[in-house]
N, C-alpha and C positions, 0 to 999 in steps of 0.2 A: 461657695458657704460650705464648708465641711458639714456633714451630716452622721447620726448613729442611728441605729436602732432605738423603738423605745419599748418598754414592758410596764404595763400597767396590771397589779392585780389585787383585788379588793376580799379579803379574807372574810366570811362570816358565818354564821349559825345556818345551819340546814336551809334550805332554798325550798319554795313549792316545787315541786315536782312537774307539774303539768304544765307552768311556763317557764320550767328555766332555759328551757331552748330559744325562744324568744327573748327572755333574761338576756342574755349570753349574748344573740346577734345585738342584740339595741345596745346594750353595753359597747361593744364594739364599733358598731358606728356612728352611734354619738358621740362618743372620743373623737374619733379623726374625723369625722365632720367638722367638729367645731374646734380642732385643732388647723386643719385645712382650712378654715376659715378666718382662722388667726394668722397663715402665710408658714405654717412651720410642716407643713405636710403637703409632698407633691402629690398629682392627680394619678400617677402611678404607682403610688405606694403601695405595697403587698399587707394588706391586712389580716390577721389569723386572730379570731377569736377563739377565746377559752371558755367554758362552761361546766363546773360538775357542780354537786350537791354542795359544797361550801365554798364558791369560788367564782367570780365574774372575772377576766382578764382577758387581755389583747397583746397582742406585738406588731407594731407598725415598723415599718422598713424607712429608712432615710427621713428623720427628723431634725429638724434644726435647732439647736441651742435657742437661735435669736430669731425673731421673725426680722428681716426686710427694715431697713430706713425708707421712710416711704416722704414724696414730697406732700404738701397740704396744704392747699388754700383757704384762708380762713376770710370772710368779710366781715369787715369791721363797724363802721357807721359810715353814712354816706359823706361826701366829699363838704357838705356845706356844713357840719357838724363839727367835723375834723378839722377842719383848713380855717382859718382866719382868712381876712381878705389878701393879705398879705403873702398867703401860700403857707402861715406859719401851723403848728401844731397849736389845736387847742386844748385847755385841759383835761377837757372829757377823753380826747385820742389820748392824751400823754399816761391818762390814767388807765386807759383802756388797754394801752402796749406795755404796762408797769405788771396788770395782772396775768399779763403772758408771758412776764418774764424776759422781756424789751425794753428798749428807753429809746429817746428820741431820735439818737442816730439812726434809727429804722425808719423814717417817715420818707425818707431821699429814695427809699426800697418798694414803699406803696405801690399799689398798681390802681389804675383804678378799672373801673367795668361798671356798666349801665345796666340793671337788673330789672330793667323794664319798666322802672318806676323813677329809678334816680341813678346818680352816679354814684358808687360807692367804693369806697377803700379797701383794697385787698391787700393780705399780708400773706407772701407765700413764705411756708417755713419747713423745715424737714423733720419731721419728727421719727423719734428713736423708736426700733423696733424694740417689742419686746419678749424678754426672757420666756425661756418655758419654764420657769416654776411657776410664773405669774399665769400663764398661758394653759397651763395642767390646770391648776387650781379652778379657774375659769373651765374649764370643758368638763371637766368632773362633777362640778355642781350643774351645767346645765344637761349632763349626760343623766346622772342621777334623779334630776325633777322631773327627768323625760321619760324615764325608763316605765314601760307597761307591768306595771305593778298591782297586784289585784285587789290588795286589801295594805295598808300601811301601816307598821308596828311605833309605838313610841315609845321609849327608851331613857333609863340615863345612863349619863357616860359614868367611868370611874371615879371622877370627882363627887358623886353623889348632887353634884347639884343641878348640873348641866341636862339638857334632853335632846335628843336627835329622833330624827323619822327616817325610818327605812323599812325594807319589807322584810329583815332580819336584822338581828344585833351584827353590828359588825367585829370583826376582834382582830385586824390589821392590813394595813396597806403597804404595799411593795410598787414603786416606780423608780425605773433604771433605764438613763439614758447611756448605751452603753453601758459599763462598768460604774458610773457615774452613777448617786442617790438621786435623788430631782426631791430637794426639799419641799416639796406639798403637803397640803393636808385636806383631810373629809373626813366627815362621821369621829371629828375628835382623837382622828390618827394621824401621825406624822408616817412620814415616806420613809420607809427603811429596804432592806432588803431578805429580812427575815420571815418567814411564811412557814407553815406546817403542810405536812403531808398526809397520809393518810390516819385515820383516831387508831388504828390497831397495828398497821401494816408497814408504815413506814422506818426508815433505817434509825432515828430521831425523831427526840419529840418536835424541833424544829430543824430549820436549813436556810441555810443563806445562799439567796440567788447570786452565783457569781456577776451576771452580765445579762443583757434581756437577751443574746442569742442562746443562751443554756439553760433556758429555765424551761422548757419544754422536756427536756432530755432530763434535766435534776431532777425534776418532778415524777419521774416514770423511775428514774433508778434508785435514787434516796428516798422519794417521799410515797411511792408503791401508788401513784393519781395520773392516769390518763386525765389531764387537764381539756383535751379537746373533746367538746360535743361527740362532733363528727365520727374521729379517731375513735371515741369509744364504745358509740354505735355499730363501727363496721366491727370492730372485736366482738363484740356481742351475738351479730350476727352470722361472723365464722365460727362462733363456738358453738352456736345453738346449732349449725349445719352438722359440725363435729360429734354435738354432742346425740344427735339423731340417728347419727351412722352405728354411733356404740351401741345405741339403743336396741339394734337392729328389727330386722321384719320390716322392711323397707319405710320405717314411719317419717313421716314430714312434721316440724311444728306446724302451728296454727301461727305465722308471724303478721301483726297489722301494725300500721304505721304508728296508731297512735298510744298503743302497749309498749313498741318496742322506744318509742321519743319517751316513755313516763319513767321504762325501768330505767334505760338510759340516765335518767336525770337523779337516779335514786343511789346508783353507785361509783364508785370513784374507780373502785379496779375487779372488772367484769369477771366471774369463774362460775361457767353454766353447769349445773349439776342433773342428774338426775334421779327423780325421786316417783313413787308407786302408791296407789290406793288398793283397795279391793275391790272385785272385778264384780261381785255384787250391785255395784254402786252404777254400774252402766247400764243396770235395767232401766235406769231414770233415763227420761230423753235427753241425748248429749248437748242440744243445745244449754241445758241448766247448768248442767257440769261446768262446758265452756266457758258461760257467763260469769258462773261462781270463779274458778280456777283463774280468769282474767280479771274481772272486775273488783274484787274481793284481795285475791291473793298477788297478782300478779304475777303468774306462770304462764307458762306456754303449754298450751296442750299438744299431744301428739295423737295424729291421725293415721289410720294404716293406708296399706295401698288402696282400700275402697272408699273412702273418707269417712270412715266409723272412727269413732274414740277409743283410742286404746285407754287403759289403765296407767299409764305412763305420762309424765311431766317433766318438765325442764322448769327449772330453779336457777335466778340470775342471784348470785350471793354476793356480797360485797367483800365476803374474806377468804383464803385460799388457804386452807387449815391444811398438814400433814394429810390426817386423815378424816375424810368430810363426814363420813358417817353420822358425825354429831349435828351437824348442820342438816345433811338429807331427814333423818329422823325426827330433828325437829319442827320441819318444815311438813315431814307424811302426818303429826300429828295435830296440826293446826290445821291444815288444809279436809282432814277427815271428818268433823264436826259440821264443816261446811257443806261436805256433800249428803254425812247424815240428815242435816234439816233440807236438803233439796227431796232425798228421799222419803221424807216424812210427808214434806209438803206433796207430793206427786201422788202416796199411800191415799192420803185423807182427800184428797181432791177428787180421787177416782169413786168418793164410796158415794157422790152426791154425782147425776147427770147435768150436764147443760142445760138441758130442758127444766129442770126444777129450780136451777135459779134465777130464770128469765123473770118470772114475777118478781124478785126481789129487786130488781131494777128501778121499780116504781119507786123506791125508797132512796133511791141515789139523785139526788139533782145533777142535769145536765147544765143548766144557765134559768138563774130565775125567771127570764124572760121568756123561754121556751119548754120547760117544763124538765121533767124528768127523762134520766136514759128510757126508760121503757118505755115511751112518748114517741122519743126520739127513736129507738129500734123500732118502733110498730111503724113513724114516717119512713123509714130506709127500707124496711120489707115490703111497703106497698110500693116504693117506685122502682125497687131491685126487681119485685114480679114484672112494674110494666115493660121497665127496661131487658128482661128475659125473651119477655113474648115479642117484643120489635125484632129481639134477636133469632128467632124462631128458636131458642131456649127453654127446657121444663121451666115454666112460671113456680112449680112449688116448690121445687127445689131449690129455687134463686128466693122465695118469701123464706123458707125454713135457714139457709144459712145465712138470711142478712138477721133472723130473729135471735141466730143462737153466739151471732158474732162478738156481741161484749158481754154475753155469762162469764167468760173467763175473768173479764174484771173481777168478779165477787171471789176467786179460788184465792190459798195461801199463796201458791207459788206464787203467780202474777203481782198478789202483794206485795210480796218481799222483794219479785223483780220485775218491775212494770216493762223491760224490756220485752218480756217475752210474751206480752198480749198479741195474741192472733197464732202466736207459736204454737203455744197450751192449749188455746182453743180448738183446734187440730188436732191436735192429741187426744183431748179429750170425749172430741167428738167419734174418732174413730174407737176410741175406747166404750163408746157408749153404743156400738153400733149401728153411725149413722153411715148417709151412702159418702165413699170417697172423694168426692167429685163436691159434695156438701161438704166436706170437714177441710177440703182444700180452699175453698174457695171463703171459710172462715177465716183462714192464714194469710191468704193473699187479699182479701179486703184493702188491709193498711197499705198496700203497695200502690204506686212508688212512696214508700216515704223518706227520699230526698233523693236529690239529685244523682242521676246515674243508677236509681235503684231500679231493679228488674220490674215489669211490668204485671200485673196476673196473666193467668195463662186458660184461656177456653172460657165461653159465654158467660158460665155461671158466676164465676171470678169475676169478669170484669163486670157484669150487672151489680154484684154487689159494691164492689170499690167504686163504681161511678155512683150509684144511689148514696154509699156513705158520704163522697168527699161532694157531692152536690145538695144531701143535705146541711152539710158543715157549711159549704158558700151560700148558699142561699139563706141559710136561716140567722148565722152569724151577720151577714151583711143587711139582711131584711130586719132587723133589730139595730142598727145602725152603726156598729162595731167595725166600721170602715179601716183598714190599715192605713196608715198615714208615717208618710216618712219611712224611718228603718222598725218602725212598732207594728208589731202583728203579731200580736199574743193566740191569738186563734190557729193562727196559720194557716189563714185564706190563701195568701200567696203559693204557698209550696201543694195546698189541695189543689187548686187554680192549673199551678203546672199540672200536679197529678191525670185531671180530669183529660186536658188537653194531650198529653203523652198517649194516654190509653187510648182515645179516640183516634190520634194521630198515626200513631205508629203499629197499631195492631193490625191492620186500621180496622176503624166500624161504621158503616152507614146509618149514622145517627144525627142530626141534625141539631146543632149546640141551641137553637132557640124553642124548639118544643120541648127538650130534656129541661131547660130551667124551666119553662113554663107549667110541666107538670111536677117539677120538686117541689114550686112554689104553692101549687097549688094543695098540696097533701097537708100544709099548714093551717090551725083554723083560720079563718074566718078575721083577719083586722088584726094578726099577731104580727104580721110583717108591713111595710111601706107599701104603696100601691103602685110603688116604682120598681120595685126588688128585681124583677125579671132585668129590665131593661139596665138598671144600674147593674145588675151581675152580668150582665151578657157583651156593657162597656168593659165592665172589669176584666173577665177573662180577655177578650180580644186584645186588650194590654199586655196582658200577661203572653198572648201567641205572639205578638211579635216580636217580647223580649226572647222567647223562645227560639223564633225563627232567625230572629238578630246572632244568637248565639250557633248558629248552625251555619251561619255567614252564607245566608239570603240577601242580598243587597233590597236596600228600603224600599226603592222605587217599586222594585220588583216583587216584595212582598205588599204593598200597599194596592198593586194592580192585579194580582189576583184576589186580597181580601174585598176589591170593592163588590167583586161580581161572584164571592165564593157561598154567601147565601146560609153560613153555618154547618159546609158539609166537609168537616174536618178532616176525613178521610182522604181527600183531594186535595189538599193546599199542598203538600210532600210534592207529590207528582206535577202538580200546576206549575208549581215553582221551578221547577227541574225543566220542563219544557219552556217557560219564561226565559230562563237563565239559558238553555240552547239557542233560543231564537234574537234572544238580544244580544249575542255574541255574532250575528250573521250581520253583514256590509247593508241589507236594506232596512236595517230593525229602525233604526232612528228615522230615515225616513217615514216608513208607514207609521211610525206611531206619532212623528207631527201632523202626517194626513189624519191619522186619527183622531187628534184631539181638532185640528182645522175643520174637521167633517162635526165634534159635539158641536162646538163653538157655532156653528151653521146653525145647526139642530133646536140651538136653545133660541138663538134670533130669531128664527122663524116660527116656535113656539109662542114668543113673546109678542111678534108685530103681529101674525096670523088668528092668536089664538087657538090653532088647532093642534088634537091631541094622532102625533103621527105611530103612537105606538103599533097600532095594528093595519096601517096604510098600507097598499099594494099599490107595485106600479104599473102603469096604464100604457104598454108598450107602444100602440098608437100616439102617446104623445111625447114620446122622445124622439125630439125632431134633428138633435143635433148629432153626426156620426160619433163625435164621443164619449156622449152619454149608451146609446146602443152597444155600443163597443164593452164600455163598464158592464153594463147591465147584463151584458152575453158573458162576459168572464166571471163574474159573480156565480150566473145561475150552471156555468161548466164546474166550477171549481166546489160549489155547494156541499155536493151529494158526496164529494171525496173529503170534506171540511166535517160534515157530517158525522162519516162513518170513522174518520179517527177519534171525535171527540165521543162518541159510543163506546169506542175499544180503548178509551181511556189513554189515546198515544197524542197526548198533550203537544209535542213538541212536534212532530209532523203535522196536527190541526192547525199550528200559528206557518210553519213554512210552507205552507200551501199559497198563505197569503201574498208570498213573495212573486208569484205571476200574475198581481194584480197592479201591481206597482204602475207599471209602465201606462196602466190605462186608467189610474187614478191621476198620474200627473199631466195625461192629454186630457183628462176631465177637466180639472183645476185649471189649464191652460186654455180650454176652449171652449167652455162653459159659463155661462151666467148663473147661478143659481138663484140670486134674488132678485129678479127680474119682476118688472112690473104685472105680467101676466100672472094672475093668482093659478089659473088653473095649471098654467104650466109649472108656476115656481114649487106647487103643492106636488105634482109630482117627482118635480127634480128631489126637494126634499123627502118624500116617500124613498127612491133612489137611495141617498146619503142614508136613510135610516138603517136598510135594509144590509148596505155595505157595512153599518155600524156594528150592526149585528150580528155580521159573518164575521167581524173582525175581533169582536169582544168574546167568543165563546167561549177561551179558557182565562182570559183577564182581560181587564181593559190596558190596551195597552199604550193607550193615551198617555199614560201615568209614567211612561219608560219617555216619555219626550223632556228632551234638556230645558 
């Protein structure tokens, strides 16, 4: 069957920039998937997505004009209903055939198949393939229904009566199969070949697309539009780099993906220009200026070689006038009031100290069940001081940093730019004459704010960050606001992961359970649930499992370590590395199986004898068999080495020493009856296995590695 390339373009009013990339990808994928399901597109077809502020489009190679005919078997009715005693068609069967466009001549061609209940009459027929026009219409409706549209608009069509729904009002539809128009329709428009280029710079108001393959070149050359989102994005990146060189001084633009995607969605023909502002604004913390330029104006700030903000910035314009001075001047006039506001906020905020703002936190409700921000700050400060003392850090510095940590929430700058909380607190603390360690902790206590974010540095910053996150998790969890499914309005999963990352990656020797208990103890009696400490610990261990899986550790290894970890989070990664090394050894599976067997025997002994063997000692005189004497001696030989490796944190070597025990363990189980009838002998052998289990499970419960 011959094929041609297909082009579809939906012309609309300006689309929401923050979702344009996803809309373009979904439009192309949805249309292609539907056409492929209808048998018009091969699996190896090349799909090119188009998305600009005013259009969604797709180009698909090798699209058939009609799907292939296919054989279809249709179940009609039971034989006993369709045929009489003489084998002739009943009126019911003839009526059924007529409804399908067949007649009595087809009766002799009917097949008989048993469907498990009765013999059925089956009609085999050829179903003619569907044409592209109908298939494309179906694909368009399915695709538009499934687009990730944040908010749907309802608007009237040109007839003044009909209404349709879409993300923005549509203005045209292009559908070309090679050179031919596919006469389909959607959103009140019949497909054609006419579209529109750039609003201001196209060669003409409308342009006719010659064929599916000429679309992209025509749009660029005649329409002054780069329809491909990716090509437009790459062009912006290229121009940003070139403009930075033109600006001189070794400057580099701040280019993040979110801003780049948004700007790409705002322009159809990018043109990067250089603007600047008065140097006096550089007295304001650069984070403020960068944020307002990026968030409010969609500019790309320029940094010098030392990472300091310069007074130049890059503008991505949607037009290319011969004289760009008016465009540049207009943007400079627009950004100036924004920067002036930031400077005003900064100057006003510094007239009051952070300390003077703390008491006003008492008028800010944190949660109606947990009190005010001031009460929360006091709990965090108490906990931060306790943690600092455990870390041999200055308790007073930690308490002061925690006390000041939320004060910048009441400043004008953070009121205007909430993203700057903590950052502005640091600047204001330094301005107030606070120690740099305290000021740094005020900023860092929010870290890590998201996956992959930096961790707080230094004992004071870690103490305040841990205290803040622990207070949040324990408090919110303790009043029953538990995360469910995807709902986590208080970000408890993020806070829990932040706590774990600080403990694990720094690392800090602060066992988890005492930390949680201490945090819970800072709340007034009866405010939190009685089981909050255990509940939060279980919640955090679940988060730890997910965190470790994301770091590519295997589930059995994780469970082996967590079984004996006892909350010592600073040891979890090196222990897992040791288990991973051990598990790769040839004897690891046999030793894990032996360990599991030891535990089963110990459990059975405890049940039958009622004896607690935790502190039992082996009596050498009762070791009657050579195999048990040899195992006991081998254990004594390696125990000092294993203990030494454990003390030094060399967990891989600790586990490796166990390999020397394998022949002695095998010999013991082959020749010694542990569950013998003589009670004293049985208890002694159980004590020997108890010590063996303790020796083998110093790093992890290796029985968890047994298949």
